[in-house]
Residue frames relative to the residue before (quaternion, step in Angstrom):
aa qw qx qy qz dx dy dz
M 1.0000 0.0000 0.0000 0.0000 0.00 0.00 0.00
T 0.2871 -0.7457 0.5683 0.1964 3.65 -0.98 0.60
V 0.6845 -0.4610 0.3986 0.4000 3.46 -1.34 0.22
E 0.6454 0.5484 -0.2855 0.4486 3.51 1.03 -1.00
V 0.6551 0.5060 -0.2975 0.4756 3.56 0.98 -0.89
A 0.6656 0.5046 -0.3051 0.4574 3.57 0.88 -1.01
R 0.6543 0.5137 -0.3194 0.4539 3.57 0.99 -0.91
E 0.6265 0.5596 -0.3166 0.4405 3.59 1.03 -0.83
I 0.6680 0.4907 -0.2747 0.4873 3.51 0.95 -1.06
R 0.6302 0.5170 -0.3604 0.4535 3.64 0.95 -0.69
A 0.6421 0.5380 -0.3086 0.4505 3.53 1.04 -0.83
Y 0.6328 0.5154 -0.3177 0.4828 3.58 1.04 -0.89
L 0.6711 0.4922 -0.3194 0.4531 3.63 0.88 -0.95
T 0.6206 0.5268 -0.3492 0.4641 3.67 1.03 -0.80
K 0.6659 0.5028 -0.3191 0.4493 3.65 0.85 -0.79
I 0.6149 0.5287 -0.3209 0.4893 3.66 1.07 -0.78
I 0.6762 0.5004 -0.2831 0.4608 3.55 0.87 -1.04
N 0.6599 0.4834 -0.3175 0.4797 3.58 0.91 -0.81
R 0.6254 0.5433 -0.3341 0.4496 3.63 1.00 -0.81
L 0.6518 0.5136 -0.2895 0.4770 3.58 0.99 -0.88
N 0.6689 0.5110 -0.2874 0.4570 3.55 0.90 -0.95
D 0.6592 0.5215 -0.2936 0.4553 3.62 1.16 -0.67
C 0.5349 0.6181 -0.4135 0.4011 3.66 1.22 -0.24
V 0.4773 -0.6631 0.5089 0.2712 3.42 -1.15 0.84
G 0.7611 0.3357 -0.2130 0.5125 3.56 -1.00 0.59
G 0.0579 -0.8004 0.5917 0.0772 3.56 -1.10 -0.15
S 0.1296 -0.7502 0.6438 0.0768 3.55 -1.37 0.13
R 0.6482 -0.5002 0.4042 0.4079 3.46 -1.27 0.39
E 0.6595 0.5477 -0.3103 0.4109 3.49 0.94 -0.99
R 0.6342 0.5125 -0.3024 0.4936 3.57 1.06 -0.95
S 0.6671 0.5011 -0.3114 0.4549 3.62 0.84 -0.86
L 0.6399 0.4974 -0.3321 0.4826 3.59 0.99 -0.61
A 0.6588 0.5204 -0.3199 0.4391 3.50 0.96 -0.86
I 0.6207 0.5433 -0.3273 0.4608 3.55 1.12 -0.85
T 0.6301 0.5530 -0.3085 0.4494 3.55 1.01 -0.95
K 0.6626 0.5041 -0.3045 0.4627 3.61 0.84 -1.03
L 0.6675 0.4902 -0.3187 0.4610 3.62 0.88 -1.00
Q 0.6429 0.5190 -0.3491 0.4421 3.64 1.00 -0.70
E 0.5888 0.5664 -0.3290 0.4736 3.54 1.24 -0.70
G 0.6630 0.5117 -0.2988 0.4575 3.49 0.93 -0.95
R 0.6216 0.5375 -0.3214 0.4706 3.53 1.07 -0.83
M 0.6309 0.5289 -0.3100 0.4756 3.61 1.05 -0.87
W 0.6700 0.5035 -0.2953 0.4586 3.64 0.88 -0.93
M 0.6540 0.4886 -0.3342 0.4710 3.56 1.01 -0.76
G 0.5839 0.5680 -0.3639 0.4516 3.63 1.08 -0.50
M 0.6627 0.4890 -0.2715 0.4979 3.46 1.07 -1.00
E 0.6167 0.5559 -0.3228 0.4543 3.70 1.08 -0.75
M 0.6088 0.5667 -0.3236 0.4511 3.53 1.18 -0.78
G 0.6440 0.5259 -0.2862 0.4761 3.52 1.08 -0.82
N 0.6783 0.5321 -0.2595 0.4354 3.45 1.11 -0.95
V 0.7509 0.3832 -0.2261 0.4880 3.53 1.13 -0.63
G 0.7152 -0.4798 0.2253 0.4556 3.50 1.25 0.48
G 0.5978 0.5477 -0.3899 0.4366 3.56 1.15 0.07
E 0.6749 -0.4822 0.3568 0.4298 3.56 -1.19 -0.41
D 0.3438 -0.7146 0.5609 0.2377 3.62 -0.75 0.95
L 0.3133 -0.7804 0.5099 0.1811 3.59 -0.32 1.26
N 0.6141 0.5587 -0.3545 0.4302 3.63 1.00 -0.59
A 0.6747 0.4628 -0.2865 0.4984 3.56 0.92 -0.89
K 0.6144 0.5487 -0.3509 0.4453 3.59 0.98 -0.67
R 0.6691 0.5026 -0.2665 0.4783 3.56 1.02 -0.94
D 0.6352 0.5168 -0.3092 0.4836 3.58 0.97 -0.81
K 0.6590 0.4782 -0.3154 0.4874 3.65 0.90 -0.88
E 0.6526 0.4842 -0.3588 0.4593 3.70 0.87 -0.64
I 0.6301 0.5308 -0.3366 0.4559 3.61 0.95 -0.76
M 0.6616 0.4737 -0.3093 0.4922 3.66 0.92 -0.96
E 0.6845 0.5025 -0.3201 0.4202 3.64 0.77 -0.69
S 0.6466 0.5366 -0.2968 0.4538 3.57 1.21 -0.60
K 0.6066 0.5761 -0.3439 0.4264 3.55 1.26 -0.43
């Protein structure tokens, strides 16, 4: 997998998550689906770091720690 492919997949997951969040009403099942998609987006961020790109999760964690 390349960084570009991982970035593209993360973008698709973000669009799907946003679309689900825009839906009116809610259910436990939808909430669980959103959680799993968010996990997938997180893992793709870690994959980007593994294939030589920037680990977006580590970058965010570093920014949070620096702001404290």
